[in-house]
C-alpha positions in Angstrom: 0.0 0.0 0.0 1.3 3.5 -0.9 0.1 6.7 0.9 1.0 10.2 -0.3 0.8 13.3 1.8 1.9 16.7 0.5 1.0 20.4 0.4 2.0 23.8 1.8 0.3 23.2 5.2 3.1 21.2 6.8 1.5 21.5 10.2 -1.6 19.5 9.3 0.2 17.1 7.0 2.8 16.3 9.7 -0.1 15.8 12.2 -1.8 13.4 9.8 1.5 11.5 9.3 1.7 11.0 13.0 -1.9 9.8 13.2 -1.4 7.2 10.4 1.8 5.8 12.1 0.1 5.6 15.5 -3.0 3.9 13.9 -0.9 1.2 12.2 1.2 0.6 15.3 -1.9 0.1 17.4 -3.4 -2.3 14.9 -0.3 -4.3 14.2 1.1 -4.3 17.7 4.5 -5.9 17.5 4.1 -7.0 13.9 5.1 -3.7 12.3 8.6 -2.3 11.7 8.9 1.4 11.3 11.6 3.1 9.2 12.3 6.7 8.1 14.4 7.8 5.2 14.9 11.3 3.6 16.6 12.0 0.3 18.2 8.6 0.4 17.3 5.9 -2.1 19.9 3.4 -1.0 18.7 3.5 2.6 15.1 2.9 1.4 16.1 0.0 -0.8 18.1 -1.7 2.0 15.2 -1.3 4.4 12.7 -2.8 2.0 14.9 -5.7 0.9 16.1 -6.6 4.4 14.0 -9.7 5.3 13.0 -10.7 8.8 11.1 -13.8 9.9 9.8 -11.9 13.0 8.2 -8.8 11.4 5.0 -9.2 9.3 4.9 -5.7 7.8 7.1 -2.7 7.3 6.0 0.9 7.4 8.5 3.1 5.6 8.2 6.9 5.6 10.0 8.5 2.6 10.4 12.2 3.0 11.1 15.0 0.5 12.2 13.2 -2.7 10.1 15.0 -5.3 12.3 18.1 -5.4 15.2 16.0 -6.8 14.3 14.8 -10.3 17.0 12.1 -10.5 16.1 10.7 -7.1 12.4 10.7 -8.0 13.2 8.7 -11.1 15.0 6.0 -9.1 12.1 5.7 -6.7 9.6 5.5 -9.6 11.6 2.8 -11.4 11.9 0.8 -8.2 8.2 1.1 -7.4 7.2 -0.2 -10.8 9.8 -3.0 -10.9 9.2 -4.3 -7.3 5.4 -4.0 -7.2 5.0 -7.5 -5.9 7.7 -7.1 -3.3 6.2 -4.0 -2.0 2.6 -5.3 -1.9 2.7 -6.3 1.8 4.5 -3.2 3.0 3.1 0.3 3.8 5.0 3.2 2.1 4.2 6.8 3.0 5.6 9.4 0.7 5.7 12.7 2.7 6.5 16.0 1.0 6.8 19.1 3.2 9.0 21.0 0.7 8.1 22.7 -2.5 8.5 20.6 -5.7 7.7 20.8 -9.4 4.4 19.0 -10.1 5.8 18.2 -13.6 7.4 15.1 -12.2 6.8 11.5 -13.2 6.9 10.2 -9.6 4.3 12.8 -8.6 2.0 11.7 -11.5 2.5 8.1 -10.6 1.7 8.7 -6.9 -1.4 10.7 -7.7 -2.7 7.8 -9.8 -1.8 4.9 -7.6 -1.5 6.1 -4.0 -4.0 7.1 -1.4 -3.4 10.8 -1.7 -4.1 13.8 0.5 -3.1 17.3 -0.3 -2.9 19.9 2.5 -3.6 23.4 1.2 -3.5 26.5 3.4 -6.8 26.9 5.2 -9.3 29.4 3.8 -10.3 32.1 6.3 -13.5 30.4 7.6 -11.8 27.1 8.0 -8.8 28.8 9.7 -11.2 30.4 12.2 -12.7 27.1 13.0 -9.3 25.5 13.3 -8.2 28.1 15.9 -11.4 27.7 17.9 -10.8 23.9 17.9 -7.2 24.2 19.0 -8.2 26.5 21.8 -10.9 24.1 22.9 -8.4 21.3 23.0 -6.3 23.4 25.4 -9.3 23.5 27.7 -10.5 27.1 27.2 -12.4 29.5 24.9 -11.6 32.5 22.7 -13.5 35.5 21.6 -14.0 36.4 18.0 -11.9 39.5 18.1 -9.0 37.5 19.6 -9.2 35.1 16.7 -9.0 38.0 14.2 -6.0 39.3 16.0 -4.2 36.0 16.0 -4.8 35.7 12.2 -3.5 39.3 11.8 -0.3 38.4 13.6 0.3 34.9 12.2 -1.8 34.6 9.1 -1.9 30.9 8.0 1.2 29.9 9.9 -0.3 27.0 11.9 3.0 26.2 13.7 3.2 29.7 15.2 -0.6 29.8 15.8 -0.5 26.5 17.7 2.5 27.6 19.8 0.8 30.9 20.6 -2.5 29.3 21.5 -0.7 26.9 24.0 1.0 29.9 25.6 -2.2 31.9 25.8 -4.2 28.9 27.3 -1.5 28.4 29.9 -1.6 32.2 30.7 -5.4 32.3 31.0 -5.7 29.0 33.0 -9.1 28.1 31.8 -10.5 31.7 31.4 -11.6 32.9 28.0 -8.8 34.4 25.7 -9.6 38.0 24.9 -8.3 40.3 22.3 -6.3 42.2 24.9 -4.3 39.0 25.7 -3.0 38.8 22.1 0.4 40.3 21.8 1.2 39.9 25.5 3.5 37.0 24.7 4.7 38.3 21.3 8.4 38.8 20.7 9.2 42.4 22.0 12.4 42.5 20.0 10.6 42.0 16.7 8.0 44.6 17.6 10.7 47.1 18.6 12.6 46.5 15.4 9.5 46.8 13.3 9.1 50.3 14.7 12.7 51.0 13.8 12.1 49.7 10.3 9.0 51.9 9.9 11.1 54.9 11.2 13.8 54.1 8.6 11.1 54.0 5.9 9.7 57.4 7.1 13.2 58.8 6.8 13.7 57.4 3.3 16.5 55.1 4.5 15.4 51.9 2.8 18.9 50.5 3.1 18.6 50.6 6.9 15.1 49.2 6.8 16.3 46.2 4.7 19.2 45.6 7.0 16.8 45.5 10.0 14.5 43.1 8.3 17.3 40.8 7.1 18.6 40.6 10.7 15.4 38.9 11.6 15.3 36.7 8.4 18.9 35.5 9.0 17.9 34.8 12.6 15.2 32.4 11.4 12.1 34.6 11.8 9.4 33.9 9.3 9.0 36.4 6.5 5.2 35.9 6.6 5.2 36.8 10.3 7.4 39.9 9.7 5.1 41.0 6.8 2.1 40.5 9.1 3.7 42.6 11.8 4.5 45.4 9.3 0.9 45.3 7.9 -0.5 45.4 11.5 1.6 48.4 12.4 0.9 50.4 9.2 -2.8 49.7 9.7 -2.4 51.2 13.2 -0.6 54.2 11.7 -3.5 54.8 9.3 -6.0 54.6 12.1 -4.0 56.9 14.4 -3.2 59.4 11.5 -6.9 59.6 10.7 -7.7 60.5 14.3 -4.8 62.9 14.4 -6.0 64.8 11.4 -9.4 65.2 13.2 -7.5 67.0 16.0 -7.8 64.2 18.6 -5.4 64.1 21.5 -3.2 61.1 22.4 -5.5 60.3 25.3 -8.6 60.3 23.0 -6.7 58.1 20.5 -5.8 55.6 23.2 -9.4 55.4 24.2 -10.9 55.2 20.7 -8.4 52.7 19.2 -8.1 50.4 22.3 -4.5 49.7 21.2 -1.8 48.6 23.6 -0.6 51.9 25.1 3.0 51.3 24.0 1.8 50.5 20.4 -0.5 53.5 20.4 2.1 55.9 21.6 4.7 54.7 19.1 2.1 54.9 16.3 1.1 58.4 17.5 4.7 59.8 17.0 5.5 57.7 13.9 2.3 58.7 12.1 3.4 62.3 12.2 6.4 61.5 10.0 4.0 60.4 7.2 1.2 62.1 5.2 -2.1 60.3 5.2 -1.8 59.8 1.4 1.6 58.2 1.7 0.4 55.8 4.4 -2.5 54.7 2.2 -0.1 54.0 -0.7 2.3 52.0 1.5 -0.6 50.0 3.0 -1.8 49.3 -0.5 1.7 48.0 -1.4 1.7 45.8 1.7 -1.7 44.2 0.7 -0.5 43.7 -2.9 2.6 41.9 -1.6 0.6 39.8 0.7 -1.7 38.8 -2.3 1.2 37.9 -4.5 2.8 35.7 -1.8 -0.5 33.9 -1.1 -1.1 33.3 -4.8 2.4 32.0 -5.3 3.5 34.8 -7.6 6.5 35.5 -5.4 8.3 33.8 -2.5 7.7 35.3 1.0 11.2 36.5 1.5 11.5 38.0 -2.0 8.1 39.7 -1.6 9.1 41.2 1.8 12.5 42.4 0.6 11.1 43.9 -2.6 8.3 45.6 -0.8 10.7 47.2 1.8 13.0 48.4 -1.0 10.1 50.1 -2.9 8.1 51.8 -0.2 
């Protein structure tokens, strides 16, 4: 039997892989031998052909081979040639990386394997997923808090899951509210996002790019950084609008219900931009977000290009 799991949503595909393995281990008890191999045909071949009188079935997880065309061809030829040999074993092809779908092994797996693709969740499904994750942590969450989580983390289920666990622990069974979101966010990132925006306001795109690249080289997600930038520029637009209507900082704090630190930074930063320029920049951010989500540009390229142009 061959199973094939792939798609951009590696959180759900990885969870599904774990469930499948646990299910087979439970059913087969001691009569199942589990092997993992990644980017290694020789290891896979030796595990398959290594006979044992004690083990009834083998479960082999083969990760990330489709990005390598030569390696894919080796697997494809072996699967076709050794069809009878493989009949009693369970093979799981698991792809968490990007690959070209114009691949003979991919075509073969789509036709012959039990296949499940994990696409990024659409907004309604993402909201339900967050609510379910919160429920599994033994608490509840208000709608505005869900919206804020999505604003911060978009469709990054790894980050969302981690944040939900921290929030649930913080609230200890009490409902998660919008004011709780951001309490556990990385203060260094937020501080440097303000520094980046300040550099943009001064026309120093070189410095802005340097600050962003420090986070990228440190392993921070470009999607998360883009979300943080989008969130802060949206705040700037909101505050700038209230400023132009002659509202004081105290009134702005009350009307926006922003974190006082965020509101004060937005208050002073917004004065370095015209309302027209803020709208243009925010439009560019939304355009970049759209291009990334539709696969027209990679997240890192989109983020760096946007920073260099605004």
